[in-house]
C-alpha positions in Angstrom: -0.2 0.0 0.1 2.9 2.3 1.0 4.8 1.4 -2.5 1.4 2.7 -4.2 1.4 5.9 -2.6 5.0 6.7 -3.3 4.7 5.7 -6.8 1.7 8.4 -7.1 4.2 10.8 -5.3 6.6 10.5 -8.1 4.3 10.6 -11.1 2.6 13.7 -9.3 6.3 15.2 -8.9 7.1 14.4 -12.4 4.2 15.9 -13.7 4.8 19.2 -11.9 8.2 19.7 -12.7 7.5 18.9 -16.4 4.8 22.1 -16.5 7.5 24.0 -14.8 10.4 23.4 -17.6 7.5 24.0 -20.3 6.4 27.3 -18.1 10.1 28.3 -17.7 10.9 28.2 -21.3 7.8 30.4 -22.2 8.4 34.0 -23.7 6.8 36.9 -22.7 5.3 39.1 -25.8 4.5 42.7 -25.3 2.4 43.3 -27.9 3.1 46.3 -30.1 6.5 46.5 -28.1 7.1 50.0 -26.8 3.9 51.6 -28.4 1.7 48.7 -26.7 -1.9 47.8 -27.7 -2.6 50.9 -30.1 -3.8 51.8 -33.7 -2.0 50.1 -36.0 -0.4 47.5 -34.3 -1.5 44.9 -37.3 1.3 43.1 -38.6 3.2 43.2 -35.3 3.0 39.2 -35.0 4.4 38.9 -38.4 7.7 37.2 -38.1 7.6 36.0 -34.7 8.2 32.4 -33.5 5.1 32.1 -30.7 5.1 29.0 -28.8 2.5 27.2 -26.4 2.7 28.4 -23.4 4.5 32.5 -24.4 2.4 35.0 -23.1 0.7 37.7 -24.7 0.7 40.9 -22.6 -1.5 43.8 -23.8 -0.7 47.0 -22.1 -3.4 50.0 -22.8 -5.5 52.5 -21.4 -8.8 50.8 -20.1 -10.7 53.8 -20.7 -9.8 54.2 -24.2 -9.0 50.1 -25.5 -10.1 46.9 -24.5 -9.3 43.5 -25.8 -11.6 40.9 -27.2 -10.5 37.7 -28.5 -12.8 36.7 -31.5 -13.1 33.8 -34.1 -11.6 34.1 -37.6 -14.7 36.1 -38.9 -14.8 38.4 -36.4 -11.1 39.4 -36.7 -11.8 39.4 -40.5 -14.6 42.1 -40.3 -13.7 43.5 -36.8 -17.4 42.1 -35.7 -17.5 41.6 -32.0 -19.3 38.4 -31.1 -21.6 37.5 -28.2 -19.4 34.8 -26.8 -16.2 36.3 -27.3 -13.8 36.7 -24.4 -13.0 40.4 -23.3 -10.0 41.8 -21.5 -10.3 45.3 -19.8 -7.9 45.6 -17.4 -5.2 47.9 -19.6 -2.6 44.9 -18.3 -3.8 41.6 -19.7 -1.5 38.5 -19.8 -3.2 35.8 -22.0 -1.2 32.5 -22.4 -1.5 31.1 -25.5 -2.5 27.5 -26.2 -2.1 25.6 -29.4 -3.3 26.9 -32.6 -4.5 30.3 -34.1 -5.9 32.9 -31.8 -7.3 36.6 -33.2 -7.4 39.5 -31.0 -9.0 42.9 -31.8 -9.9 46.4 -30.0 -13.9 46.1 -29.3 -14.2 49.8 -29.2 -16.0 51.0 -32.5 -13.9 52.1 -35.1 -10.4 50.8 -33.9 -10.1 47.4 -34.9 -10.6 49.0 -38.6 -7.7 51.5 -37.7 -5.6 48.2 -37.4 -5.8 46.8 -33.6 -5.7 43.5 -34.3 -3.4 40.6 -34.4 -3.7 36.9 -35.2 -1.0 35.0 -33.6 -0.3 31.1 -34.3 1.6 29.0 -32.2 4.2 26.5 -34.0 
């Protein structure tokens, strides 16, 4: 019985260590670099090698902007959907999962002025 408990503890420790290693290798990306999340940021993501576990940091004035995670159609058409995830702290940190994600500013007209990015993990 004690041996089974030791095996469970060893497996749990191995999983925790693996997660720590994965997170330790993550890159923190400041969207828009020094300008932050603002007009004309579209294209900032081009040429960057995003990985699962990397963190996008969106910095902006919450009185003037927000961040919405939308689907591909919402990104292309600058449309906000009812189920879109909204961030509005002004210092949002979003950890990337596998696949492609799309972000826009939900304030009227801001997405059309280039406040949108599409990020794909490798």
